[in-house]
C-alpha positions as CSV (number, residue, x, y, z in Angstrom):
1,M,129.9,116.1,73.0
2,L,133.3,114.7,74.1
3,F,135.5,112.8,71.8
4,P,135.9,109.4,73.3
5,T,139.8,109.3,72.7
6,P,142.4,111.9,72.3
7,L,142.6,113.2,68.7
8,L,145.8,112.7,66.6
9,R,147.2,115.7,64.7
10,G,148.4,115.4,61.2
11,T,148.7,117.0,57.7
12,L,146.2,116.2,55.0
13,I,147.8,114.6,51.9
14,Q,144.6,114.1,49.9
15,R,140.9,113.4,50.2
16,Y,139.6,111.0,47.5
17,K,136.7,108.7,46.7
18,R,134.7,111.2,48.8
19,F,134.9,108.9,52.0
20,L,138.7,108.5,52.3
21,A,141.6,110.7,53.2
22,D,145.4,110.1,53.4
23,V,147.1,111.9,56.3
24,R,150.6,112.2,57.5
25,L,150.5,112.1,61.3
26,D,152.9,114.3,63.4
27,D,154.9,111.2,64.3
28,G,155.6,110.6,60.6
29,A,153.2,107.7,60.0
30,L,151.1,107.8,56.8
31,V,147.5,106.7,57.4
32,T,144.2,106.4,55.6
33,A,141.2,107.8,57.5
34,S,137.5,107.5,56.8
35,C,135.9,110.8,55.9
36,P,132.3,110.9,57.1
37,N,131.2,113.7,54.9
38,T,129.2,113.5,51.6
39,G,129.7,117.1,50.7
40,S,132.3,118.8,48.5
41,M,134.1,120.3,51.6
42,I,134.9,123.5,49.8
43,G,138.0,125.0,51.3
44,L,138.5,122.2,53.8
45,R,140.2,119.5,51.6
46,E,143.3,121.3,50.5
47,P,146.6,119.3,50.8
48,G,148.8,120.7,53.5
49,Q,145.9,121.6,55.9
50,T,146.2,120.6,59.5
51,V,143.7,117.9,60.4
52,W,142.7,115.9,63.6
53,L,141.8,112.2,63.6
54,S,140.0,110.0,66.1
55,T,140.9,106.4,66.5
56,S,138.9,103.2,67.1
57,D,139.9,99.7,68.2
58,S,136.7,98.2,66.7
59,T,137.6,94.9,64.8
60,T,134.7,95.4,62.4
61,R,136.0,98.7,61.0
62,K,138.1,98.7,57.9
63,Y,139.8,102.0,58.8
64,K,141.2,102.6,62.3
65,Y,141.2,106.4,61.9
66,T,138.3,108.9,61.3
67,W,138.7,112.5,60.0
68,E,137.1,114.8,62.7
69,L,138.5,118.3,62.4
70,V,140.4,120.5,60.0
71,E,142.1,123.9,60.6
72,H,140.8,126.5,58.2
73,D,142.2,130.1,57.8
74,L,140.2,132.7,56.1
75,G,142.7,135.4,56.9
76,A,142.0,135.9,60.6
77,G,143.9,133.0,62.0
78,A,143.2,129.2,61.8
79,A,139.9,127.9,63.2
80,L,138.8,124.4,64.0
81,V,136.1,123.1,61.7
82,G,134.1,119.9,62.3
83,V,133.8,117.8,59.2
84,N,132.2,114.6,60.7
85,T,128.5,114.8,59.8
86,S,127.6,112.0,62.1
87,H,128.1,114.2,65.2
88,P,125.5,117.1,64.9
89,N,122.5,114.9,66.0
90,K,124.3,113.9,69.1
91,I,125.5,117.5,69.8
92,V,122.0,118.9,69.4
93,A,120.2,116.1,71.3
94,E,122.7,116.7,74.3
95,A,122.0,120.5,74.1
96,I,118.3,120.0,74.1
97,A,118.4,117.6,77.0
98,A,120.5,120.1,78.9
99,G,118.1,123.0,78.2
100,E,120.7,124.8,76.2
101,I,118.7,125.7,73.0
102,A,116.1,128.3,73.7
103,G,112.6,127.3,72.5
104,L,113.3,123.5,72.4
105,E,113.6,123.0,76.1
106,G,111.0,121.6,78.4
107,Y,109.6,118.7,76.2
108,A,108.9,115.5,78.1
109,V,110.3,113.1,75.6
110,L,113.2,113.2,73.1
111,E,113.4,110.5,70.5
112,R,116.0,110.1,67.7
113,E,115.5,108.7,64.2
114,R,111.8,108.4,64.4
115,K,110.0,107.3,61.2
116,Y,107.8,109.9,59.6
117,G,106.7,111.3,56.3
118,K,107.3,109.4,53.1
119,N,109.8,106.8,54.2
120,S,112.0,109.2,56.2
121,R,113.3,109.5,59.7
122,I,113.3,112.7,61.6
123,D,116.5,113.5,63.4
124,I,114.9,114.4,66.7
125,L,111.2,114.2,67.6
126,L,110.1,116.1,70.8
127,T,106.8,115.3,72.4
128,D,105.0,116.8,75.5
129,P,101.5,116.5,76.7
130,L,101.1,120.3,76.7
131,K,103.6,121.4,74.1
132,G,102.6,118.8,71.5
133,M,105.0,117.5,68.9
134,A,108.1,119.2,67.4
135,Y,109.9,117.7,64.4
136,V,113.6,118.7,64.5
137,E,115.8,118.2,61.4
138,I,119.6,118.9,61.7
139,K,122.1,119.8,59.1
140,N,125.8,120.0,59.6
141,V,127.3,123.3,58.4
142,H,131.1,123.6,57.9
143,M,131.5,125.8,54.8
144,S,132.7,129.4,54.9
145,R,133.9,131.2,51.8
146,R,134.2,134.7,53.5
147,G,135.1,135.7,56.9
148,G,132.3,135.6,59.5
149,R,129.7,133.9,57.3
150,A,128.8,130.1,57.4
151,E,127.0,128.7,54.4
152,F,124.9,125.7,53.5
153,P,124.9,123.5,51.4
154,D,128.3,122.9,50.1
155,S,126.9,120.7,47.3
156,I,123.6,119.9,45.7
157,T,121.3,118.1,48.2
158,V,118.2,116.5,46.9
159,R,117.7,114.8,50.2
160,G,117.9,118.2,51.9
161,V,115.1,119.5,49.8
162,K,113.0,116.5,50.6
163,H,113.4,117.2,54.3
164,L,112.2,120.7,54.0
165,V,109.1,119.6,52.1
166,E,108.4,117.0,54.7
167,L,108.9,119.5,57.6
168,S,106.5,121.7,55.8
169,D,104.0,118.8,55.7
170,M,104.3,118.3,59.5
171,V,103.4,122.0,59.9
172,R,100.3,121.7,57.8
173,A,99.4,118.6,59.9
174,G,99.3,120.9,63.0
175,H,102.7,120.1,64.5
176,R,105.8,122.3,65.1
177,S,108.8,121.8,62.7
178,V,112.4,123.2,63.3
179,M,115.3,123.2,60.9
180,V,118.5,123.4,62.8
181,F,121.7,124.4,60.9
182,L,124.5,123.3,63.3
183,I,127.6,125.2,62.5
184,Q,130.6,123.2,63.5
185,R,133.0,126.2,63.5
186,A,133.4,129.2,65.9
187,D,134.8,131.8,63.5
188,V,131.4,133.0,62.2
189,T,128.8,135.5,63.2
190,A,126.0,134.8,60.7
191,F,124.6,132.1,58.5
192,S,123.3,132.2,54.9
193,L,122.2,129.9,52.1
194,A,124.7,129.0,49.4
195,R,122.1,129.7,46.7
196,D,124.8,129.6,44.0
197,V,125.7,126.1,45.0
198,D,122.1,124.7,45.1
199,P,119.4,127.1,43.9
200,A,116.7,124.4,44.4
201,Y,117.6,124.1,48.1
202,G,117.3,127.9,48.5
203,A,113.8,127.8,46.9
204,A,112.8,124.9,49.2
205,F,114.1,126.9,52.2
206,D,112.0,129.9,51.2
207,A,108.9,127.7,50.8
208,A,109.4,125.9,54.0
209,A,109.8,129.2,56.0
210,A,106.7,130.6,54.4
211,A,104.9,127.4,55.4
212,G,105.9,128.0,59.0
213,V,109.0,125.9,59.5
214,E,111.1,127.4,62.1
215,M,114.8,128.1,61.0
216,L,117.6,128.2,63.6
217,A,121.3,128.4,63.0
218,I,123.6,127.6,66.0
219,R,127.3,128.1,66.2
220,C,129.4,125.6,68.2
221,R,132.4,125.9,70.5
222,M,135.2,123.9,69.0
223,T,138.3,122.2,70.7
224,T,140.3,119.1,70.0
225,T,138.6,117.4,73.0
226,D,134.9,118.5,72.7
227,I,132.3,120.2,70.6
228,H,129.3,121.9,72.3
229,V,126.6,124.4,71.1
230,D,127.6,128.0,71.7
231,Q,124.8,130.4,70.6
232,P,122.4,131.1,67.8
233,V,123.6,133.4,64.9
234,P,121.3,135.4,62.6
235,I,120.2,133.9,59.4
236,C,120.7,136.0,56.3
237,T,118.2,134.8,53.6
238,A,119.2,137.0,50.7
């Protein structure tokens, strides 16, 4: 996924009201940016951190700037981290179409936001006359509290539990279900559940895996011009 316009560098002043952030751009301008992330953003919202914003000329938008990336240092040097949770579906869809995710290639049709389950929409539905149907749910992962380990979730997610239950229902209906944890940072080598943050999600993950839902964690390559999938990383379930 390419950013449509060059990103602007700045320093985070504060994140507030969950969806807003004040940033001092490198040219000295103080701007307010939308923050498209509903999570707690543990470790990524500290004043003084370097952030990167995209811009939009749309006349229907209240805020011209959008917070895209933050630089996070866990002791081994600053790494770019993607905080915009609207991007993972596009990143994964592009990767599947390009045959870059092993096991999800070769399907005839890829649909996004298809209605299914109990008043839900699946992020990606793959269909093929021979392979059948594969329901693909995608979660953005940006939290890392220790070097080399990405974690999810960073806050309680009732909606995430619901998605795991519905993926399990699709397996019981005879279809394939895949839960993709897309890690928008390149400084990790493994993924685990933040069971201390949301024990209910951890239990739902275990139940879904036992029901046959496939779990996949994928690390991204991150730059200030583009974000692309890199490679899978092992999932540590303990």
